[in-house]
FIFI-360933 format. One record per residue: z, y negated, x of N, C-alpha, C in turn; residue in one letter. Coordinates in steps of 0.001 Angstrom, whole numbers, plus 500000, padded with zeros to 6 digits. Layout:
<rs>
ZYXZYXZYXA;...
</rs>
This chain:
<rs>
087358480484562892086635480062564247087814479974565290M;087373480654566476088168480552567569087635480100568650T;088243479241569579087555478740570755088576478543571795T;088021478454573079089122478229574308089298476707574369S;090421476462575082090803475059575409089752474424576200F;089407473052576012088743472171576698089390471356577424D;089111471120578763089992470290579448089794468763579103S;088675468503578561088460467060578206088877466630576815T;089609467599576242089951467318574887090978466244574855R;091153465485573652092200464585573597092792464716572175F;094120464139572043094839464397570898094264463381569747C;093998464161568576093334463447567435094252462462566799A;095636462536567022096539461705566247096545460282566701H;096428459501565814096535457988566244098058457589566516P;097997456612567400099319455999567846099820455071566790T;101033454324566802101413453409566002100550452204565845G;099730451722566736098948450613566828097577450974566421D;097297452201565988096058452456565604095128453054566759G;095493453140568051094601453619569105094776455175569147R;093773455844569507093865457360569573094762457588570752P;095691458666570653096643459055571548095794459729572845C;096145459311574092095351459751575240096090460898575859D;096844461716575283097543462820575860096677463935575884N;096581464529577202095645465733577345096538466893577668T;097764466696577380098687468206577693098291469204576614E;098369470481577112097928471597576105098953471728575043P;100214471448575167101294471455574218101815470175573631T;101287469016574282101806467727573839103269467673573834H;103801468042574804105193467822574882105744466467574981R;106808466231574132107358464905574157106696464030573082G;105541464468572344104920463682571374105523464311570066G;104882463824569003105074464500567718104423465832567638Q;105323466854567176104945468029567115103931468240566060L;102997469248566207101906469542565306100689468662565409G;100553468007566534099336467263566636098022468228566818H;097095467815566394095773468609566491095019467939567637A;094158468691568275093269468188569268091933468400568961F;090928467515569395089582467659569163088790467127570425Q;087645467583570692086669467199571777086336465855571758A;086037464977572602085790463605572451084436463532571715P;084375462690570908083265462448570115082948463557569061G;083683464655568965083440465495567824084150465415566490A;083267465683565451083931465351564155084290466831563520D;084104467778564244084293469218563734085651469781563762G;085890470923564258087227471647564270088279470742565174P;089633470942564635090598470445565464091396471555565988L;091654471440567292092265472437568088093810472576567958W;094353473498567658095914473607567440096525473940568709L;098028473669568804098684473999570033098422475383570416D;098345476430569581098371477815569905097053478453570276D;095923477370570491094535477734570935093750478197569843G;094240478243568562093373478484567561092701477416566917Q;091723477456566497090845476215565820090620476567564332A;090667475618563486090652475777562093089456474779561587E;088494475116560816087568474229560227088442473614559220E;088305472132559181089100471416558178088089470430557534I;088042470782556218087083470009555363087454468529555313E;086503467620555179086794466149555096087857465963554053P;088961465066554370090068464900553327091050466046553208G;090792467046553788091736468165553813092795468026554847Q;094106468033554521095209467881555429095485469310556258E;095802469077557561096144470432558148097343470867557829K;097546472061557587098878472524557185099866472615558299L;101099472308557972102318472222558925102621473820559342R;102763473978560612103061475228561212104261475401561923Q;104892476375562040106006476640562945105622477734564010L;106004477495565027105825478357566334106984478851566804V;107309480027566875108456480747567327108268481340568790L;108907480860569850108707481379571221110003482233571511T;109781483434571958111037484274572498111616483597573627P;112925483605573601113738483067574940113217483684576053A;112844485045576172112492485645577364111197484942578069S;110642484122577137109302483427577699109632482205578266K;110816481638578016111155480318578573111432480336580186I;110871479457580805110987479344582287112239478648582580R;113341479459583238114491478884583631114480478197584961I;114864477024585017114773476136586190116210475468586474R;116581475367587812117758474696588270117677473058588004P;118904472531587718118837471139587552118700470442588955V;117883469504589030117626468842590322118211467489590246R;118716466893591197119636465716591135119009464408592016W;118841463319591331118388462171592131119598461650593008L;120874461707592472121976461294593271122971462470593162W;123322462996594309124189464054594465125206463826595494D;126492463723595214127688463321596227128375464636596731T;127679465754596509128481466993596993128951467001598351T;130145466942598678130684466983600142130371468347600700P;130424468266602071130262469541602859131098470541602654E;130774471667602422131581472835602088131811473109600717G;131307472192599912131540472456598307130183473246597919A;130287473979596761129107474572596222127992473727596092P;126724474139596327125658473167596487125393472547595063P;125109471378594957124918470311593909126040470351592683T;127192470706593266128391470848592495128830469456592117S;128364468353592778128638467013592622127506466187592185H;126543466690591685125383465973590931125758464925590001G;125376463705590112125690462674589327124547462292588416R;123415462162588998122276461525588137121148462666588180I;120695463373587177119657464189587166118482463678587084P;117379464219587833116014463761587794115416463761586477L;114556462765586333113634462839585067114430462602583874Y;115500462033583706116261461826582677116680460189582471S;117337460003581240117922458612580957119329458589581418L;119486457482582210121124457294582575121428455880582169V;122601455826581770123045454397581398124239454068582392I;124175452828582874125151452246583606125560451004582872A;127048451046582433127456450103581604128901449562581991A;129280448242581732130365447677581893130407446238581316G;131634445643581652131729444262581241130910443290582071G;130889442039581665130204441013582609130971440989583994P;130119440711585079130681440268586337131214441633587102G;130766442567586751131298443803587258130371444563588417L;129101443962588418128240444383589468127215445492589027G;127030445556587772126053446495587475124660446393587980K;124145445018587888122780444723588391122844445014589930S;123837444659590676123979444948592264123842446299592327Q;124543447146591408124534448630591719122963449223591415Y;122184448538590413120980449021590207119958448676591482A;120404447359592118119648447053593310120012448090594473V;121374448416594610121605449408595668121042450710595522W;120892451355594317119999452507594034118583452367594428M;118025451035593980116676450794594465116424450887595924T;117446450205596607117365450256598045117288451511598696A;118320452428598160118470453693598600117223454728598416R;116689454479597332115445455292596869114149454842597659I;114093453633597760112794453091598538112967453332600123T;114201453617600464114259453874602039114626455359602228T;114680456220601107114918457582601391116324457918601851G;117350457045601409118736457275601966119549457538600827T;119125457950599636120078458216598637120339459835598612L;121588460217598725121951461726598921121423462373597605P;120547463483597697120083464068596644118650464603596869G;117851464825595931116709465664596000115678464800596741E;115735463421596774114755462625597446115162462158598887L;116329462710599384116805462346600841115624462379601776W;115334461341602445114243461341603336112882461100602977G;112754461049601523111551460816601048111457459430600236Q;111136458316600907111196457042600275110031457052598978P;110461456597598051109624456476596824109745455185596121R;108765454759595251108617453359594604109779453355593451G;109931452289593062110821451809591943110304450619591227V;110102450814589927109817449777588999110984449039588500I;111109447878588778112287447050588354111986446053587292Y;112411446437585927112191445731584781113290444848584281A;113418443583584801114591442869584374114075441578583664A;115019441250582628114561440128581590115661439030581666S;116849439258582422117882438319582292117950437501583677E;117581438112584895117778437421586184116365437097586708D;116442436035587461115012435436588191114792436467589340S;113441436567589534113037437413590632113083436654591872W;112746435171591838112801434387593043114173433954593587S;115059433808592577116391433145592961117382434402593086Y;117152435613592514118411436566592328117876437782592776T;116849438533591983116563439922592230115971440250593690I;114948439379594040114304439570595268115428439358596477A;116180438167596477117188438285597457118014439314597518P;118587439794596392119455440909596364118721442079597041R;117598442427596732116857443577597208116819443323598895L;116492442289599279116622442051600795117887442452601420I;119054441719600702120331441873601187120795443441601069A;120315444219600203120626445583600049119715446426601109A;118824445915601665117951446609602709116792447504601964G;116326447004600889115388447795600316113964447655600962A;113144448507600746111742448511601306110946447706600156D;110757446308600397110018445511599376108741446045599056M;108000446584599650106703447122599528106665448161598418D;107892448793598240108041449941597264108824449503595963L;109228448366595831109806447850594558108647446945593808V;108558447306592506107452446672591766107934445874590447F;107727444467590626107985443810589310106948444321588352R;107302444399587056106311444827585999105974443827585106I;104706443301584855104381442275583965103299442942583037D;103065442410581909102132442885580801100980441808580634V;099780442397580784098515441467580681097890441797579436K;097877440918578393097327441260577008096593439995576690D;095229439972576718094539438992576365094627438210574811D;095178439105573970095469438665572655096708438237572333E;097731438216573378099027437551573067099387436858574352K;099955435837574143100522434760575098101908435400575513L;102355435203576742103671435567577265104029437064576796N;103214438085576976103516439426576644104401439866577465A;105384440798576891106295441425577815106360443011577441R;106855443703578578106924445197578441107630445480577092L;107198446385576348107812446535575057107760448055574666T;108832448509574285109061450138574002109101450154572287L;108281451080571797107644452224572520106176451928572677P;105612450795572463104383450243572477103777450700573667L;104448450325575009103868450336576359104238451797577035D;104914452688576331105376453835576932104346454590577773T;103127454737577209101905455575577696101588454861578993S;101470453628578916100978452844580158101984452862581178L;103312452725580853104248452807581758104446454065582457L;104205455305581828104134456525582568103077456666583331G;101824456179583148100755456247583957100848455376585225K;101452454320585081101741453342586220102776454033587121A;103812454573586596104818455356587273104291456496588277A;103224457167587513102586458219588396101751457747589479E;100909456723589237099775456263589933100612455752591220L;101755455100591248102374454487592290103566455335592857Y;103629456687592395104511457509592859106070456871592773S;106242456355591566107626455770591193108663456913591057V;109779456844591499110823457843591177111878457226590344A;112016455790590033112940455224589231112552454130588586L;112921453948587228112519452679586462114050452098586173L;114231451059586525115388450158586276115102449128585060V;115850449380584085115769448518582948117027447767582698A;116806446461583086118077445600583162117831444385582218D;118446444420581034119169445588580388118146446375579560P;118566447474579208117655448446578614117133448048576963L;118256447500576400117849446979575033116866446040575019L;116822445198576025115789444080576036114419444652576062S;114111445835576453112619446329576225112265446882574998L;113260446953574215112817447725572842112238446600571828I;111214446983571234110615446072570208111595445297569529D;111278443999569429112359443026568580112360443370567198S;111388444101566601111238444524565172112249445682564931G;112828446291565934113699447485565876115254447026565825I;115944447520564862117213447311564873118141448123565780N;118506447600566890119224448401568012120553448877567632D;120956448646566251122363449004565818122081450131565007Y;120754450686564836120491451897563981120015452897564862R;120815453857564842120572454935565711119159455650565727A;118591455822564414117474456390564254116346455539564880A;116324454194564596115276453420565165115275453282566789E;116567453292567355116448453364568817116073454766569252V;116256455686568762115745456913569155114180456979569053R;113580456503567998112214456440567937111571455497569031Q;112370454509569505111727453805570589112075454340572103A;113038455031572146113436455576573410113029457151573815L;112834457890572755112479459349572792111214459427573652E;110322458707573163108940458798573994109104458329575317P;109910457405575713110174457054577153110905458143577937L;111748458761577263112417459976577960111452461182578184V;110500461246577320109527462436577287108526462023578537A;108115460836578575107287460199579667107852460392581021A;109196460114581073109771460331582421109740461752582881A;109933462739581986109825464075582397108427464347582723E;107445463845581975106083464251582239105498463662583443R;105951462421583774105489461715584897106427461645586132H;107489462418586140108408462556587130109162461159587603N;109702460622586695110606459447587129111941459523586312F;112873458954586867114201458634586243114369457372585668T;115116457266584663115468455924583917116945455620584235I;116971454434584780118460453749584793118447452581583926L;119140452602582770119196451688581929120579450960582028G;120472449580582168121936448909582177122340448411580830L;123527448529580621124035447926579137125312447329579441A;125634446611578429127001445924578431128062446542577501H;129333446168577880130278446739576860130687445668575805F;130963446407574667131444445410573590132886445011574109T;133474444018573262135032443508573518135913444225572771K;135577445380571978136567446104571240137424446786572323A;138687446595571907139520447296572749139811448863572668G;138955449617572843139169451029572798138996451531574172V;139708452816574399139759453317575866138625454358576035A;137771454519575255136528455421575577135260454573575899D;134937454800577174133870454074577645132619454141576897P;132270455369576487130961455784575879130857454907574572L;131905454781573797131923454040572571132002452698572564S;132185452226573975132046450757574137130641450176574543R;129740451135574646128299450697575149127814449781573896I;127400448499574091126797447588573074125374448266572694A;125198448120571477123872448551570948123967449778569915G;123558450874570239123614451948569243124274453333569809S;124655453899568773125268455256569102124274456258569479G;122887456002569444121994456969569890121870457005571326A;122604456217572098122519456319573611123284457454573902F;124347457869573246125181458991573379124477460311573279G;123254460271572539122689461463572161121469461805573117Q;120894460585573691119796460645574554120193460654576120L;121263460054576456121410460043577809122111461275578404I;121609461663579601122185462795580421123333462433581299R;123394461131581648124440460870582653124867459322582287S;126215459050582371126719457675582021127692457298583198F;127431456231583743128167455786584643128891454418584298I;130169454291584178130851453097583664131617452325584954A;131664451067584571132392450159585546133407449447585047F;134601449244585829135705448377585357136298447717586617A;137174446757586200137863445970587258139404446053587035R;140167446511588101141593446704587827142327445708588533E;143340445041587966144159444207588498145381444933589125D;145499444778590569146448445654591247147949444826591238T;148932445651591452150422445180591451150515443872592396D;149653443930593416149816442734594410148889441547594022D;148418441537592844147651440379592382146182440440592691G;145686441405593540144397441537593884143598442212592805D;142228442443592876141364442956591881140639444152592687Q;140600445198591946139807446307592654138730446937591572R;137451447168592077136458447589591324136464449134591313F;136165449787590183136086451211590046134868451628589306V;134397452734589688133005453250589066133279454698588711M;133110455250587424133348456492587143132099457208586413S;131891458440586620130918459126585824131590459709584579L;131200459112583371131938459355582175131208460426581367E;130008460732581732129154461824580828128181462488581889K;128209463656581903127233464413582815126870465748582218N;125870465599581327125521466805580437125013467904581248N;124339467627582280123739468658582947124463469194584239L;125771468689584555126488468948585633127985469018585243G;128844468851586383130275468976586137130905467484585623R;131835467815584818132596466483584427133937466471585410L;134523465375585296135750465312586218135375465107587617G;134269464706587953134092464230589346134763463077589923L;135230462995591033136004461756591365135307460397591200P;136195459559590679135600458225590682135499457524592120S;134814456381592124134655455745593446135044454315593177H;135684453670594329135818452302594348134548451706594916S;134423450440594627133440449685595213133710448190595407Y;132864447536596241133138446007596434131835445297596239V;132039444070595746130737443175595732131020442152596904I;130010442128597792130202441424599046129188440306598968Q;129614438973599267128840437877599378127887438019600592P;126550437686600413125627437761601434124690436653601385V;124368436205602570123417435022602814122107435674603235T;120976435111602544119646435650602893118730434526603199V;118151434545604319117383433379604820115941433442604071D;115376432433603614114156432150602982113408430971603631T;112100430882603556111492429820604043111887428452603565P;112549428414602545113026427195601989114571426863602243E;115170427830602879116588427611603208117445428832602694G;118776428949602862119478430128602643119638430417601174P;119781431683600746120017431975599341121067432875599467S;122353432517598461123556433113598616123556434146597302Y;123524435330597822123621436376596685124818437394597004V;124744438638596264125831439466596458125229440863596502S;126074441865597157125494443209597149126572444246596842R;126243445392596329127080446455595889127251447253597097F;128674447479597383128817448444598494129739449608598060V;129215450773598158130093451987597585131345452258598530L;132450452517597848133843452724598684134151454141598530G;135337454406598708135789455842598906136272456302597574P;136486457415597410136750458172596080138129457589595796E;138552457417594565139865457049593924140381457824592840T;141551457912592606142166458487591567142189457775590261N;141991456457590428141923455738589127140528455767588476T;140430455843587237139210456057586624138898454750585671S;137786454510585208137422453573584230138213453772583005V;138382454983582637139153455268581295140563454968581606R;141208454950582797142619454500582938142669453154582845D;141769452411583381141820450962583343141718450348581884V;140733451163581276140560450653579794141818451034578956M;142419452080579230143708452412578499144834451316578820R;144680450898580058145845449981580387145441448650579506D;144216448229579428143739447121578664144108447128577265E;143834448388576702143907448654575115145270448902574790S;146226449449575647147483449721575250148579448903576231N;148566447522576054149535446701576860150863447244576644P;151316447894575606152747448197575408153077449595575859G;152160450223576625152488451456577039153113451272578481G;152911452354579388153352452426580603152655451328581516V;153324450363582103152666449359582819152546449952584220D;151856448972585006151388449438586519152599449600587361R;153511448736586994154712448922588046155453450185587783A;155657450517586496156306451661586049155432452952586574E;154144452970586379153355454036586843153309454221588342R;153297452929588928153386453137590432154491453712590934G;155757453463590337156992453993590674156926455546590498E;156506455926589238156438457320588984155460458171589963A;154375457530590427153357458004591177154174458399592573V;154784457411593113155590457388594319156738458533594309E;157317458522593125158544459494593027157884460994592931W;156894461362592131156294462539591958155844463078593338L;155164462174593907154410462677595144155606463122596274E;156801462235596220157801462555597174158450463824596848D;158599464040595366159328465261594939158484466529595300Y;157289466557595212156454467676595245156294467985596650L;156398466998597809156230467246599101157627467460599829T;158746467282599089160045467276599796160514468726600039A;161233468979601117161795470304601429160937471400601623G;161255472494600957160214473668601089159354473797599760D;159147472719598985158262472733597822156782472827598164R;156376472437599388154958472487599808153971472089598640C;154291471032598096153297470517597026153128471113595686G;154106471986595471154127472561594054155582472967593637E;155717472946592284156819473050591688156769473419590204A;157900473975589562157803474369588239158012473113587308L;156970472961586249157041471674585510158449471318584960P;159104472252584309160474472100583923161473471555584851R;161382472065585871162258471422587138161830470010587407E;160455469703587432160018468280587729160461467389586466I;160375467879585194160709467002584244162146466702584199Q;163001467742584483164412467333584680164835466477585621D;164170466607586857164428465915587981163900464381587717A;162844464348587122162226462962586651163157462292585810A;163723462976584681164593462408583681165819461779584410K;166416462583585305167686462077585889167341460829586816K;166170460892587473165550459719588171165211458473587389A;165218458530586271164965457426585288163432457282585117G;162729458387585353161146458352585231160843458935583829V;160253458075582949159955458564581542158807459431581586S;158909460211580252157805461430580248156469460689580265A;156200459732579624154921459027579664154467458663581147N;155392458087581834155135457643583240154722458885583980A;155579459975583903155424461288584591153992461613584318L;153597461724583043152295462295582766151067461515583293R;151283460115583377150302459279583886150316459541585364E;151487459613586062151615459826587461150881461212587890A;150964462254587206150390463390587402148913463286587326K;148308462602586299146931462342586226146351461314587417A;147330460363587710146872459499589049146862460231590208K;147800461244590536147670462039591649146722463112591606L;146148463473590439145284464623590438146075465828590422G;147266465910590077148237467102590220147640468091589070V;147412469431589660146776470372588596147898471378588205K;147706471982586908148583472971586483148045474320586855S;148561475061587630148010476253588088149195477512587823V;148663478678588017149757479844588144149178480811589284K;150143481509589924149706482526590839148755483581590389P;147629483782591053146678484644590854146982486172590755K;146672486867589794147065488295589739148365488592589338G;149380487669589113150790487953588824150940488011587466V;151450489029586720151716489114585351152759488155584853M;152529487475583921153653486640583247154066485616584279N;153341485184585202153779484202586204153847482951585472A;154830481883585811154961480617585074153915479761585756P;153683478674585057152752477528585349153452476763586603W;152652476196587325153261475347588448152255474013588493L;153127472938588922152296471801589154152047471618590709W;150569471551591026150104471776592471149439470381592761Q;150003469909593976149178468583594430148095469031595151L;147019468123595001145830468506595718146041468512597224P;145359469357597801145618469537599312146565470565599758G;147425470849598744148485471920599039148214473150598191F;147890474211598687147737475367597955148507476704598683A;149893476532598871150662477755599394150430479068598859P;150122479187597515149871480364596950148512480479596316T;147976481627596430146554481783595720146681481892594159E;146053480684593490146363480478592195145019480171591359S;145045480237590084144173479876589090144597478632588346V;143470477763588101143747476446587501143916476574585895E;144746475925585203144903475965583850143527475304583208A;143073475849582160142070475392581509142474473964580731P;141415473123580314141820471819579923142735471794578794P;142790472776577878143693472700576834145215472751577215S;145392473218578483146863473410579071147159472102579671H;146205471430580405146488470368581356146484469132580547T;145900469083579211145807467755578593146703467867577157Q;147354468931576991148168469081575829149560468591576068S;150017467421575402151450466931575497152356467874574884A;151851468754573961152862469643573272153149470844574090S;152672470963575340152845472088576127153719471701577394S;155106471805577171155903471215578266155698472157579650P;155254473336579434155241474101580713154050473790581595S;153131473075581167151915472998581932151363471475581957S;151929470614581094151169469278580728150974468561582170Y;
</rs>
């Protein structure tokens, strides 16, 4: 038996709590594959995703099927960016940081301003001032927070950041069967997606993300976390909103920010963008905050880090002043979160004073005389040795200054050169990562 699609059909597959799934999509993207469809109230044939219907006898299970789609039939689309810091003159979207309709994690240690950053993003989106796809298009934000008070902390921070308060939505759960119900994943995923679409929401802030996951799920088991979050990611794509999930760092002293996210390794597989936060103690005794894009599945890696500050702000309320803080994005910096973590996890390595001296020496060497910002690696290494700069300090100075390993373009057997950013006296090509990162390659490291 063959029939055409009915726009009123619904998914016949029950959800985890026994309710029928209300998905009416023709292919049920984001749900479990192989769901059959039937018309409301019908007890007869079940519609399959390929448009064919089969008569299934009572008690007979539908056979599992495989569907092969030629790659030529796949619609190719460009990545669109919620947050894009591409500077003027650079290739379009080359500095995209947060892709639309994806899961993004922002993580760091305590007291580093993660929540203030989420409020900053909220303010920019609700006022249409975030560089990216939604520039000039104010949109709503759902702010799901479980650790901070709305009256004392979140709402005053939103005011301090300049958010449009009519476009920021606190989310609560009304359930007559349960007292003190809270937003729970994956139970409320469908309701959340519908609410986001109804209110034209562009961003869901989950502060912190793990607090939304059902308490019966072990958040240290990747498979269980994926089962809770994969439907949310699918709902974000279906209903056109992005998820910004906040997370904490563990205290383990490793220098890989992604491995420091508290919870589960499943985050590394689900997220498309990862923003890390750190605080660096400077040589003069001050503290400097730094924010780095440590994962960017759909765009470029190695984008510049940014410094930022957390400013104290006083907000007037009908009952008196409220003292809060706000995130202020600063200029680009050569220091990354990974650099800061490496210093913390390797106190016996190159200290800040030694690295600072090496940075100053290398910059002076490359810009002195007729070098014009570039020189042969071997010459630099020999000169550094004579000046008392260790190989490790030199390597870190190179990374700190953003010095690239290049060679003249179109010149056969040309030697590698170290080139300071902003200096390009010769047309050159950059070394691949294997050249720039290998400590065993003295000609280009």
